[in-house]
Backbone bond lengths (Angstrom), bond angles and torsions (degrees), N, CA, C in turn:
res aa  C-N    CA-C-N  psi(-1)  N-CA   C-N-CA  omega(-1)  CA-C   N-CA-C  phi
1 X - - - 1.449 - - 1.527 108.17 -
2 X 1.307 115.63 126.88 1.463 121.55 178.35 1.520 109.91 -90.56
3 X 1.329 115.68 137.97 1.455 120.25 177.68 1.527 110.72 -84.05
4 X 1.320 114.37 143.63 1.457 121.25 176.40 1.523 109.96 -96.94
5 X 1.309 114.70 152.89 1.460 121.92 175.14 1.523 107.81 -119.65
6 X 1.305 115.90 173.47 1.469 120.33 176.93 1.520 111.09 -57.25
7 X 1.324 117.01 -32.28 1.456 121.72 -178.98 1.530 112.22 -74.92
8 X 1.326 118.13 -33.00 1.464 120.85 -173.73 1.529 114.18 -100.95
9 X 1.318 118.02 -10.71 1.461 121.33 -172.06 1.530 113.26 -60.31
10 X 1.308 117.73 -54.64 1.473 121.08 -174.82 1.516 112.30 -59.29
11 X 1.309 117.25 -46.27 1.468 119.09 -178.70 1.524 111.70 -67.47
12 X 1.331 117.78 -31.59 1.462 120.78 -178.75 1.523 112.67 -69.69
13 X 1.331 117.60 -33.41 1.465 119.84 -175.13 1.520 113.57 -93.52
14 X 1.318 118.35 -5.94 1.470 121.26 -171.62 1.513 115.62 -86.69
15 X 1.321 119.15 -3.69 1.459 120.14 -175.04 1.523 110.73 -127.29
16 X 1.315 116.60 102.37 1.459 121.12 176.97 1.521 112.80 79.82
17 X 1.326 115.01 -156.33 1.470 122.25 -177.73 1.518 109.05 -96.02
18 X 1.332 115.97 132.71 1.461 122.57 -176.15 1.526 108.96 -141.41
19 X 1.330 116.47 137.85 1.469 122.59 172.03 1.527 108.38 -99.76
20 X 1.336 117.26 135.00 1.463 121.20 176.64 1.529 108.38 -127.37
21 X 1.326 115.26 118.11 1.462 123.54 -178.49 1.528 109.14 -97.07
22 X 1.331 116.82 113.34 1.464 122.25 174.97 1.524 107.78 -90.14
23 X 1.330 116.48 123.23 1.456 120.74 -172.44 1.524 111.51 -142.95
24 X 1.329 113.86 169.34 1.457 122.17 171.12 1.524 106.61 -128.66
25 X 1.312 116.83 141.59 1.461 120.46 -176.36 1.518 113.62 -63.69
26 X 1.325 118.58 -25.25 1.462 120.84 -178.17 1.527 112.79 -97.48
27 X 1.321 117.50 16.63 1.464 123.28 -176.80 1.531 109.74 -102.35
28 X 1.335 116.97 113.82 1.462 122.07 179.60 1.524 113.40 -59.31
29 X 1.341 118.64 -51.60 1.468 119.27 178.12 1.535 112.70 -59.31
30 X 1.327 117.14 -31.09 1.465 120.37 177.74 1.529 110.61 -63.77
31 X 1.315 116.26 -42.41 1.470 120.59 179.50 1.519 110.71 -64.95
32 X 1.327 117.31 -41.21 1.460 120.78 178.18 1.524 111.05 -66.00
33 X 1.319 117.05 -39.81 1.458 120.65 179.45 1.520 110.74 -65.30
34 X 1.312 117.72 -40.93 1.467 121.34 -179.28 1.530 110.76 -56.64
35 X 1.330 117.32 -34.21 1.470 121.24 178.32 1.529 111.43 -67.20
36 X 1.328 117.72 -25.71 1.462 122.44 -179.84 1.531 112.36 -81.48
37 X 1.311 116.41 -23.41 1.466 121.05 -172.10 1.527 111.26 -91.90
38 X 1.324 115.17 57.70 1.462 121.22 -179.53 1.516 109.90 -129.65
39 X 1.308 115.89 158.72 1.472 123.69 173.37 1.522 113.66 60.25
40 X 1.308 116.89 42.07 1.458 121.47 173.26 1.530 108.98 -98.91
41 X 1.322 116.12 159.36 1.466 121.19 178.39 1.526 112.06 -84.51
42 X 1.321 117.41 6.21 1.458 122.12 -179.97 1.527 108.22 -125.27
43 X 1.324 117.62 157.91 1.464 119.58 177.13 1.531 111.73 -64.23
44 X 1.324 115.51 140.85 1.464 122.34 175.53 1.526 107.04 -123.22
45 X 1.328 114.92 122.83 1.460 121.10 -179.11 1.517 110.23 -119.67
46 X 1.319 115.92 161.00 1.447 121.87 175.67 1.515 110.88 -118.23
47 X 1.333 114.97 153.05 1.464 121.38 172.15 1.525 106.84 -132.63
48 X 1.319 115.86 115.68 1.455 121.39 176.19 1.532 107.14 -78.65
49 X 1.331 116.37 110.89 1.465 119.98 -173.42 1.521 112.98 -66.16
50 X 1.316 117.69 -22.34 1.458 120.23 179.05 1.533 111.42 -77.77
51 X 1.326 116.42 -26.79 1.460 120.46 -178.43 1.528 112.88 -98.69
52 X 1.327 117.18 -25.58 1.466 121.60 -175.60 1.532 110.32 -122.93
53 X 1.319 115.07 62.32 1.469 121.47 -178.35 1.525 112.44 -60.27
54 X 1.335 117.12 -33.70 1.465 120.36 -178.87 1.523 111.87 -61.90
55 X 1.338 116.60 -42.47 1.464 120.01 179.65 1.523 109.97 -66.63
56 X 1.326 117.01 -44.00 1.468 121.27 179.74 1.522 110.36 -59.62
57 X 1.318 116.88 -43.03 1.461 121.70 179.57 1.526 110.61 -65.38
58 X 1.321 116.21 -46.10 1.467 121.55 -179.79 1.532 111.44 -59.64
59 X 1.330 116.56 -38.63 1.468 121.51 -178.10 1.533 112.60 -91.47
60 X 1.319 116.76 2.04 1.467 122.97 179.53 1.529 112.40 57.18
61 X 1.336 115.85 42.00 1.460 122.03 176.84 1.521 108.06 -91.11
62 X 1.329 116.63 117.95 1.462 121.28 -178.33 1.525 112.83 -118.87
63 X 1.321 116.81 -6.03 1.460 122.15 -177.56 1.519 108.98 -135.77
64 X 1.321 116.05 143.06 1.464 120.25 174.01 1.525 109.27 -120.57
65 X 1.307 117.17 147.44 1.448 126.27 -4.34 1.527 112.32 -77.33
66 X 1.311 115.50 146.16 1.462 123.30 172.24 1.518 107.18 -132.53
67 X 1.317 116.09 132.90 1.468 121.11 176.57 1.516 108.20 -117.06
68 X 1.319 115.39 125.50 1.461 121.53 175.71 1.519 108.18 -107.67
69 X 1.327 115.49 138.26 1.456 121.38 174.35 1.522 106.81 -109.48
70 X 1.325 115.62 126.22 1.455 121.93 179.08 1.523 109.56 -112.98
71 X 1.314 115.66 143.80 1.463 121.60 171.60 1.519 106.85 -127.90
72 X 1.328 115.24 114.08 1.458 122.10 -178.27 1.529 112.21 51.43
73 X 1.341 115.87 42.59 1.457 121.78 174.92 1.509 116.27 87.63
74 X 1.335 117.05 -3.28 1.463 121.41 -178.40 1.525 109.27 -109.42
75 X 1.329 116.48 130.36 1.468 120.02 176.84 1.523 109.16 -67.45
76 X 1.348 116.05 124.53 1.461 120.71 -179.59 1.522 112.62 -115.75
77 X 1.343 116.70 -10.44 1.465 119.99 177.32 1.516 109.09 -158.34
78 X 1.337 114.64 146.80 1.468 122.32 177.59 1.517 107.69 -135.29
79 X 1.324 116.18 126.22 1.458 121.97 178.97 1.525 108.52 -123.94
80 X 1.323 115.58 125.82 1.463 120.54 -179.71 1.523 108.54 -112.44
81 X 1.321 116.07 131.17 1.461 121.03 -179.33 1.520 111.30 92.43
82 X 1.322 114.80 174.50 1.462 120.93 -178.87 1.521 110.62 -70.64
83 X 1.326 115.91 134.59 1.463 123.31 174.25 1.527 107.29 -135.64
84 X 1.327 118.28 147.34 1.468 119.84 177.86 1.528 111.65 -73.43
85 X 1.308 115.72 163.28 1.460 122.19 -177.81 1.532 111.85 -55.05
86 X 1.333 117.37 -39.71 1.461 121.69 -178.88 1.515 112.94 -59.12
87 X 1.319 117.15 -31.65 1.460 121.23 177.47 1.528 110.38 -59.98
88 X 1.333 115.73 -47.27 1.457 120.42 -178.70 1.528 111.34 -72.39
89 X 1.320 117.41 -33.94 1.465 120.35 176.02 1.529 110.02 -60.39
90 X 1.339 116.88 -41.51 1.457 120.92 178.16 1.515 112.28 -62.64
91 X 1.327 116.62 -42.47 1.467 120.66 178.42 1.522 110.10 -62.63
92 X 1.326 116.30 -47.26 1.462 120.27 -176.99 1.526 111.19 -66.01
93 X 1.322 118.00 -38.87 1.465 120.90 178.29 1.524 110.99 -63.59
94 X 1.322 117.18 -34.06 1.461 121.46 178.82 1.524 113.48 -71.42
95 X 1.329 116.69 -17.82 1.467 120.58 -177.82 1.525 113.10 -95.84
96 X 1.319 117.30 -11.91 1.472 120.28 -176.39 1.505 112.00 -81.15
């Protein structure tokens, strides 16, 4: 999973369906969730909330882990807390 910065965030979310995982390095549930966010047919990015406060503020993320799903730059789903891989597969299948 590649991390996004303030410079790369907008361009990364503006084309198609994208998952963005907001996390903190010292968050146990965040580490477990990151293991679930693999092998999808869409790009999956991370945002370290401690390093990229501007993105977290812009997206109104106040809790980690939080996963936002964007479609062509528009947030279409928000998940707070740990969820299994199947949860995200269901969301992505509904958007195709």
